VMD Tcl script that builds the backbone (N, CA, C; Angstrom):
set m [mol new atoms 342]
animate dup $m
set s [atomselect $m all]
$s set {name element resname resid chain x y z} {
  {N N MET 1 A 97.443 106.818 135.482}
  {CA C MET 1 A 98.022 108.151 135.445}
  {C C MET 1 A 98.796 108.324 134.151}
  {N N ILE 2 A 98.588 109.436 133.521}
  {CA C ILE 2 A 99.267 109.745 132.275}
  {C C ILE 2 A 100.451 110.657 132.580}
  {N N GLY 3 A 101.632 110.219 132.185}
  {CA C GLY 3 A 102.821 111.041 132.344}
  {C C GLY 3 A 102.967 111.990 131.161}
  {N N ARG 4 A 103.946 112.867 131.269}
  {CA C ARG 4 A 104.201 113.825 130.191}
  {C C ARG 4 A 105.625 113.676 129.696}
  {N N LEU 5 A 105.784 113.899 128.417}
  {CA C LEU 5 A 107.119 113.886 127.825}
  {C C LEU 5 A 107.760 115.249 128.046}
  {N N HIS 6 A 109.008 115.252 128.501}
  {CA C HIS 6 A 109.671 116.515 128.794}
  {C C HIS 6 A 110.984 116.697 128.049}
  {N N TYR 7 A 111.721 115.609 127.884}
  {CA C TYR 7 A 113.116 115.719 127.483}
  {C C TYR 7 A 113.306 115.538 125.989}
  {N N LYS 8 A 114.333 116.195 125.480}
  {CA C LYS 8 A 114.637 116.147 124.063}
  {C C LYS 8 A 114.915 114.715 123.608}
  {N N ARG 9 A 115.572 113.924 124.444}
  {CA C ARG 9 A 115.884 112.538 124.062}
  {C C ARG 9 A 114.603 111.731 123.829}
  {N N ASP 10 A 113.541 112.033 124.593}
  {CA C ASP 10 A 112.273 111.332 124.403}
  {C C ASP 10 A 111.646 111.684 123.049}
  {N N PHE 11 A 111.704 112.956 122.686}
  {CA C PHE 11 A 111.160 113.386 121.402}
  {C C PHE 11 A 112.001 112.841 120.249}
  {N N ASN 12 A 113.320 112.781 120.446}
  {CA C ASN 12 A 114.184 112.195 119.422}
  {C C ASN 12 A 113.876 110.714 119.237}
  {N N ASN 13 A 113.625 110.011 120.346}
  {CA C ASN 13 A 113.258 108.602 120.261}
  {C C ASN 13 A 111.959 108.423 119.476}
  {N N LEU 14 A 110.997 109.295 119.709}
  {CA C LEU 14 A 109.748 109.238 118.952}
  {C C LEU 14 A 110.000 109.472 117.466}
  {N N ARG 15 A 110.835 110.446 117.166}
  {CA C ARG 15 A 111.127 110.779 115.771}
  {C C ARG 15 A 111.798 109.613 115.059}
  {N N VAL 16 A 112.739 108.962 115.734}
  {CA C VAL 16 A 113.509 107.885 115.116}
  {C C VAL 16 A 112.741 106.566 115.115}
  {N N ASN 17 A 112.151 106.193 116.233}
  {CA C ASN 17 A 111.548 104.864 116.390}
  {C C ASN 17 A 110.025 104.846 116.341}
  {N N GLY 18 A 109.412 105.997 116.251}
  {CA C GLY 18 A 107.960 106.056 116.357}
  {C C GLY 18 A 107.227 105.685 115.087}
  {N N LYS 19 A 106.007 105.221 115.270}
  {CA C LYS 19 A 105.104 104.936 114.161}
  {C C LYS 19 A 104.028 106.001 114.162}
  {N N THR 20 A 103.738 106.555 112.986}
  {CA C THR 20 A 102.778 107.650 112.870}
  {C C THR 20 A 101.507 107.181 112.181}
  {N N VAL 21 A 100.371 107.585 112.767}
  {CA C VAL 21 A 99.067 107.367 112.146}
  {C C VAL 21 A 98.366 108.717 112.118}
  {N N LYS 22 A 97.889 109.117 110.929}
  {CA C LYS 22 A 97.204 110.402 110.782}
  {C C LYS 22 A 95.800 110.150 110.275}
  {N N ARG 23 A 94.855 110.812 110.914}
  {CA C ARG 23 A 93.461 110.774 110.476}
  {C C ARG 23 A 92.869 112.150 110.643}
  {N N GLY 24 A 92.452 112.732 109.561}
  {CA C GLY 24 A 91.810 114.033 109.621}
  {C C GLY 24 A 92.704 115.092 110.227}
  {N N PHE 25 A 92.257 115.663 111.336}
  {CA C PHE 25 A 92.952 116.769 111.976}
  {C C PHE 25 A 93.945 116.318 113.037}
  {N N LEU 26 A 94.057 115.009 113.264}
  {CA C LEU 26 A 94.947 114.489 114.302}
  {C C LEU 26 A 96.002 113.561 113.711}
  {N N SER 27 A 97.171 113.611 114.310}
  {CA C SER 27 A 98.254 112.693 113.978}
  {C C SER 27 A 98.860 112.239 115.292}
  {N N VAL 28 A 99.112 110.926 115.410}
  {CA C VAL 28 A 99.698 110.382 116.633}
  {C C VAL 28 A 100.969 109.636 116.264}
  {N N VAL 29 A 102.065 109.997 116.938}
  {CA C VAL 29 A 103.325 109.274 116.811}
  {C C VAL 29 A 103.466 108.452 118.080}
  {N N PHE 30 A 103.728 107.147 117.915}
  {CA C PHE 30 A 103.783 106.234 119.052}
  {C C PHE 30 A 105.074 105.447 119.033}
  {N N SER 31 A 105.694 105.337 120.194}
  {CA C SER 31 A 106.864 104.495 120.381}
  {C C SER 31 A 106.598 103.625 121.608}
  {N N PRO 32 A 106.518 102.297 121.418}
  {CA C PRO 32 A 106.213 101.429 122.565}
  {C C PRO 32 A 107.348 101.442 123.574}
  {N N SER 33 A 106.989 101.252 124.845}
  {CA C SER 33 A 108.017 101.203 125.883}
  {C C SER 33 A 108.573 99.794 125.966}
  {N N ASP 34 A 109.832 99.711 126.337}
  {CA C ASP 34 A 110.488 98.422 126.482}
  {C C ASP 34 A 110.134 97.756 127.796}
  {N N ASN 35 A 109.635 98.541 128.740}
  {CA C ASN 35 A 109.422 98.077 130.095}
  {C C ASN 35 A 107.963 98.294 130.469}
  {N N PHE 36 A 107.324 97.311 131.085}
  {CA C PHE 36 A 105.923 97.441 131.458}
  {C C PHE 36 A 105.692 98.514 132.516}
  {N N SER 37 A 106.713 98.842 133.297}
  {CA C SER 37 A 106.528 99.824 134.367}
  {C C SER 37 A 106.623 101.256 133.865}
  {N N ASP 38 A 107.025 101.449 132.612}
  {CA C ASP 38 A 107.157 102.810 132.088}
  {C C ASP 38 A 105.821 103.520 131.966}
  {N N GLY 39 A 104.773 102.798 131.707}
  {CA C GLY 39 A 103.453 103.395 131.612}
  {C C GLY 39 A 103.256 104.167 130.324}
  {N N ILE 40 A 102.399 105.167 130.398}
  {CA C ILE 40 A 102.022 105.953 129.232}
  {C C ILE 40 A 102.439 107.395 129.460}
  {N N ARG 41 A 103.132 107.951 128.486}
  {CA C ARG 41 A 103.512 109.363 128.527}
  {C C ARG 41 A 103.025 110.031 127.243}
  {N N VAL 42 A 102.513 111.259 127.375}
  {CA C VAL 42 A 101.896 111.944 126.247}
  {C C VAL 42 A 102.407 113.374 126.153}
  {N N ALA 43 A 102.583 113.826 124.911}
  {CA C ALA 43 A 102.878 115.228 124.631}
  {C C ALA 43 A 101.902 115.688 123.547}
  {N N PHE 44 A 101.563 116.949 123.581}
  {CA C PHE 44 A 100.643 117.521 122.605}
  {C C PHE 44 A 101.352 118.615 121.828}
  {N N ALA 45 A 101.144 118.635 120.523}
  {CA C ALA 45 A 101.691 119.682 119.663}
  {C C ALA 45 A 100.514 120.352 118.965}
  {N N VAL 46 A 100.189 121.544 119.445}
  {CA C VAL 46 A 99.090 122.315 118.869}
  {C C VAL 46 A 99.668 123.670 118.487}
  {N N GLY 47 A 99.847 123.880 117.195}
  {CA C GLY 47 A 100.491 125.097 116.712}
  {C C GLY 47 A 99.583 126.310 116.709}
  {N N ARG 48 A 100.191 127.451 116.521}
  {CA C ARG 48 A 99.437 128.707 116.484}
  {C C ARG 48 A 98.456 128.784 115.326}
  {N N SER 49 A 98.718 128.022 114.279}
  {CA C SER 49 A 97.815 128.041 113.130}
  {C C SER 49 A 96.444 127.454 113.477}
  {N N VAL 50 A 96.362 126.705 114.580}
  {CA C VAL 50 A 95.092 126.126 115.021}
  {C C VAL 50 A 94.194 127.189 115.639}
  {N N GLY 51 A 94.800 128.147 116.339}
  {CA C GLY 51 A 94.014 129.202 116.977}
  {C C GLY 51 A 94.824 129.887 118.053}
  {N N GLY 52 A 94.170 130.767 118.770}
  {CA C GLY 52 A 94.816 131.494 119.856}
  {C C GLY 52 A 95.102 130.583 121.040}
  {N N ALA 53 A 95.721 131.149 122.056}
  {CA C ALA 53 A 96.130 130.373 123.229}
  {C C ALA 53 A 94.946 129.700 123.911}
  {N N VAL 54 A 93.833 130.384 123.998}
  {CA C VAL 54 A 92.652 129.819 124.654}
  {C C VAL 54 A 92.159 128.595 123.885}
  {N N VAL 55 A 92.105 128.704 122.568}
  {CA C VAL 55 A 91.655 127.589 121.725}
  {C C VAL 55 A 92.624 126.419 121.829}
  {N N ARG 56 A 93.919 126.685 121.742}
  {CA C ARG 56 A 94.924 125.618 121.811}
  {C C ARG 56 A 94.868 124.893 123.148}
  {N N ASN 57 A 94.741 125.639 124.225}
  {CA C ASN 57 A 94.672 125.019 125.552}
  {C C ASN 57 A 93.394 124.205 125.726}
  {N N ARG 58 A 92.295 124.679 125.179}
  {CA C ARG 58 A 91.032 123.941 125.258}
  {C C ARG 58 A 91.160 122.613 124.516}
  {N N ILE 59 A 91.774 122.638 123.343}
  {CA C ILE 59 A 91.958 121.405 122.572}
  {C C ILE 59 A 92.841 120.427 123.337}
  {N N LYS 60 A 93.921 120.917 123.949}
  {CA C LYS 60 A 94.800 120.034 124.724}
  {C C LYS 60 A 94.063 119.428 125.910}
  {N N ARG 61 A 93.266 120.212 126.600}
  {CA C ARG 61 A 92.494 119.679 127.736}
  {C C ARG 61 A 91.523 118.604 127.270}
  {N N ARG 62 A 90.853 118.848 126.145}
  {CA C ARG 62 A 89.900 117.870 125.622}
  {C C ARG 62 A 90.593 116.570 125.236}
  {N N LEU 63 A 91.724 116.688 124.563}
  {CA C LEU 63 A 92.453 115.484 124.154}
  {C C LEU 63 A 93.004 114.726 125.356}
  {N N ARG 64 A 93.496 115.453 126.349}
  {CA C ARG 64 A 93.998 114.799 127.569}
  {C C ARG 64 A 92.869 114.048 128.263}
  {N N GLU 65 A 91.696 114.649 128.332}
  {CA C GLU 65 A 90.536 114.011 128.951}
  {C C GLU 65 A 90.101 112.786 128.140}
  {N N ALA 66 A 90.088 112.898 126.818}
  {CA C ALA 66 A 89.709 111.766 125.973}
  {C C ALA 66 A 90.677 110.602 126.162}
  {N N PHE 67 A 91.963 110.907 126.244}
  {CA C PHE 67 A 92.972 109.873 126.442}
  {C C PHE 67 A 92.792 109.204 127.802}
  {N N ALA 68 A 92.547 110.000 128.828}
  {CA C ALA 68 A 92.339 109.453 130.174}
  {C C ALA 68 A 91.094 108.571 130.219}
  {N N LYS 69 A 90.035 108.959 129.533}
  {CA C LYS 69 A 88.813 108.149 129.512}
  {C C LYS 69 A 89.051 106.818 128.824}
  {N N MET 70 A 89.865 106.818 127.764}
  {CA C MET 70 A 90.172 105.558 127.089}
  {C C MET 70 A 90.882 104.604 128.036}
  {N N ILE 71 A 91.777 105.124 128.848}
  {CA C ILE 71 A 92.519 104.288 129.781}
  {C C ILE 71 A 91.605 103.773 130.884}
  {N N THR 72 A 90.745 104.632 131.440}
  {CA C THR 72 A 89.882 104.216 132.541}
  {C C THR 72 A 88.764 103.291 132.082}
  {N N LYS 73 A 88.365 103.359 130.810}
  {CA C LYS 73 A 87.332 102.456 130.293}
  {C C LYS 73 A 87.933 101.125 129.866}
  {N N ASN 74 A 89.192 100.882 130.263}
  {CA C ASN 74 A 89.896 99.644 129.956}
  {C C ASN 74 A 90.044 99.397 128.461}
  {N N LYS 75 A 90.123 100.462 127.698}
  {CA C LYS 75 A 90.497 100.296 126.300}
  {C C LYS 75 A 91.945 99.828 126.302}
  {N N LEU 76 A 92.310 99.031 125.354}
  {CA C LEU 76 A 93.671 98.520 125.310}
  {C C LEU 76 A 94.589 99.587 124.717}
  {N N VAL 77 A 95.121 100.430 125.578}
  {CA C VAL 77 A 96.044 101.479 125.174}
  {C C VAL 77 A 97.451 100.987 125.492}
  {N N PRO 78 A 98.274 100.758 124.469}
  {CA C PRO 78 A 99.615 100.227 124.723}
  {C C PRO 78 A 100.482 101.198 125.515}
  {N N ASN 79 A 101.327 100.651 126.393}
  {CA C ASN 79 A 102.280 101.479 127.127}
  {C C ASN 79 A 103.321 102.020 126.161}
  {N N GLY 80 A 103.707 103.256 126.384}
  {CA C GLY 80 A 104.715 103.867 125.538}
  {C C GLY 80 A 104.562 105.373 125.523}
  {N N ASP 81 A 105.251 105.989 124.583}
  {CA C ASP 81 A 105.236 107.451 124.434}
  {C C ASP 81 A 104.369 107.825 123.241}
  {N N TYR 82 A 103.586 108.882 123.427}
  {CA C TYR 82 A 102.685 109.370 122.384}
  {C C TYR 82 A 102.931 110.858 122.158}
  {N N LEU 83 A 102.980 111.248 120.904}
  {CA C LEU 83 A 102.972 112.657 120.534}
  {C C LEU 83 A 101.732 112.864 119.685}
  {N N ILE 84 A 100.810 113.667 120.195}
  {CA C ILE 84 A 99.555 113.924 119.494}
  {C C ILE 84 A 99.650 115.301 118.864}
  {N N ARG 85 A 99.617 115.324 117.531}
  {CA C ARG 85 A 99.698 116.581 116.786}
  {C C ARG 85 A 98.309 116.953 116.299}
  {N N VAL 86 A 98.030 118.243 116.360}
  {CA C VAL 86 A 96.728 118.759 115.957}
  {C C VAL 86 A 96.937 119.735 114.810}
  {N N PHE 87 A 96.099 119.631 113.796}
  {CA C PHE 87 A 96.216 120.477 112.614}
  {C C PHE 87 A 95.057 121.468 112.541}
  {N N PRO 88 A 95.220 122.552 111.774}
  {CA C PRO 88 A 94.161 123.573 111.673}
  {C C PRO 88 A 92.829 122.980 111.219}
  {N N GLY 89 A 91.755 123.552 111.733}
  {CA C GLY 89 A 90.410 123.121 111.398}
  {C C GLY 89 A 89.740 122.331 112.503}
  {N N VAL 90 A 90.494 121.983 113.530}
  {CA C VAL 90 A 89.943 121.174 114.616}
  {C C VAL 90 A 89.253 122.041 115.671}
  {N N ASN 91 A 89.483 123.341 115.638}
  {CA C ASN 91 A 88.990 124.212 116.709}
  {C C ASN 91 A 87.476 124.263 116.834}
  {N N ASN 92 A 86.739 123.914 115.788}
  {CA C ASN 92 A 85.275 123.937 115.895}
  {C C ASN 92 A 84.675 122.537 115.982}
  {N N LYS 93 A 85.524 121.517 116.203}
  {CA C LYS 93 A 85.045 120.141 116.311}
  {C C LYS 93 A 84.646 119.839 117.757}
  {N N SER 94 A 83.701 118.927 117.912}
  {CA C SER 94 A 83.186 118.590 119.238}
  {C C SER 94 A 84.127 117.649 119.982}
  {N N PHE 95 A 83.897 117.538 121.283}
  {CA C PHE 95 A 84.658 116.610 122.118}
  {C C PHE 95 A 84.447 115.179 121.638}
  {N N THR 96 A 83.236 114.848 121.252}
  {CA C THR 96 A 82.920 113.505 120.761}
  {C C THR 96 A 83.708 113.193 119.499}
  {N N PHE 97 A 83.798 114.156 118.595}
  {CA C PHE 97 A 84.561 113.974 117.354}
  {C C PHE 97 A 86.028 113.708 117.668}
  {N N LEU 98 A 86.599 114.512 118.563}
  {CA C LEU 98 A 88.004 114.328 118.938}
  {C C LEU 98 A 88.225 112.959 119.588}
  {N N THR 99 A 87.319 112.576 120.482}
  {CA C THR 99 A 87.438 111.297 121.176}
  {C C THR 99 A 87.383 110.131 120.199}
  {N N GLU 100 A 86.434 110.154 119.287}
  {CA C GLU 100 A 86.296 109.061 118.321}
  {C C GLU 100 A 87.516 108.967 117.413}
  {N N ASN 101 A 88.013 110.105 116.944}
  {CA C ASN 101 A 89.211 110.109 116.103}
  {C C ASN 101 A 90.401 109.535 116.850}
  {N N LEU 102 A 90.587 109.984 118.080}
  {CA C LEU 102 A 91.711 109.514 118.883}
  {C C LEU 102 A 91.595 108.023 119.164}
  {N N GLU 103 A 90.398 107.540 119.488}
  {CA C GLU 103 A 90.195 106.109 119.743}
  {C C GLU 103 A 90.521 105.275 118.503}
  {N N ASN 104 A 90.104 105.744 117.334}
  {CA C ASN 104 A 90.388 105.018 116.094}
  {C C ASN 104 A 91.883 104.951 115.816}
  {N N ILE 105 A 92.583 106.044 116.049}
  {CA C ILE 105 A 94.026 106.073 115.819}
  {C C ILE 105 A 94.737 105.136 116.787}
  {N N ILE 106 A 94.367 105.195 118.060}
  {CA C ILE 106 A 95.004 104.333 119.064}
  {C C ILE 106 A 94.718 102.862 118.760}
  {N N GLU 107 A 93.515 102.556 118.284}
  {CA C GLU 107 A 93.176 101.185 117.906}
  {C C GLU 107 A 94.070 100.707 116.759}
  {N N ASP 108 A 94.298 101.560 115.766}
  {CA C ASP 108 A 95.209 101.208 114.666}
  {C C ASP 108 A 96.625 100.958 115.182}
  {N N LEU 109 A 97.080 101.813 116.077}
  {CA C LEU 109 A 98.420 101.650 116.636}
  {C C LEU 109 A 98.530 100.358 117.458}
  {N N ARG 110 A 97.489 100.048 118.213}
  {CA C ARG 110 A 97.490 98.836 119.029}
  {C C ARG 110 A 97.553 97.591 118.147}
  {N N LYS 111 A 96.766 97.585 117.051}
  {CA C LYS 111 A 96.773 96.440 116.137}
  {C C LYS 111 A 98.143 96.269 115.491}
  {N N ASP 112 A 98.774 97.369 115.099}
  {CA C ASP 112 A 100.104 97.301 114.487}
  {C C ASP 112 A 101.150 96.857 115.476}
  {N N ASN 113 A 100.926 97.145 116.757}
  {CA C ASN 113 A 101.913 96.816 117.798}
  {C C ASN 113 A 101.836 95.359 118.227}
  {N N ASP 114 A 100.675 94.718 118.005}
  {CA C ASP 114 A 100.503 93.314 118.433}
  {C C ASP 114 A 101.295 92.352 117.588}
}
mol reanalyze $m
mol bondsrecalc $m
mol representation Tube
mol addrep $m
């Protein structure tokens, strides 16, 4: 189960302690959890410059699904907090493109975390 980030202190922790990896239209800020029971929490930042509300929501749904598939396929996704930022130009990209980009970024973060 993927949790969601809600509180300002969580976002501040990401800003201060997080590691950022950017590839193409996606950027992921990651802060590992100190406790194994914390699990995975995710927030999405998709600005208006990406597109209208329908486009932004579609991108968030696709990214949430891609993240969930990585976890269920037993990809090594480290526990912690993630902020996934999306930049303009991603609105016409396929689900496969988004999934591959996200997997590559998470793999880089996992290697750096080991």
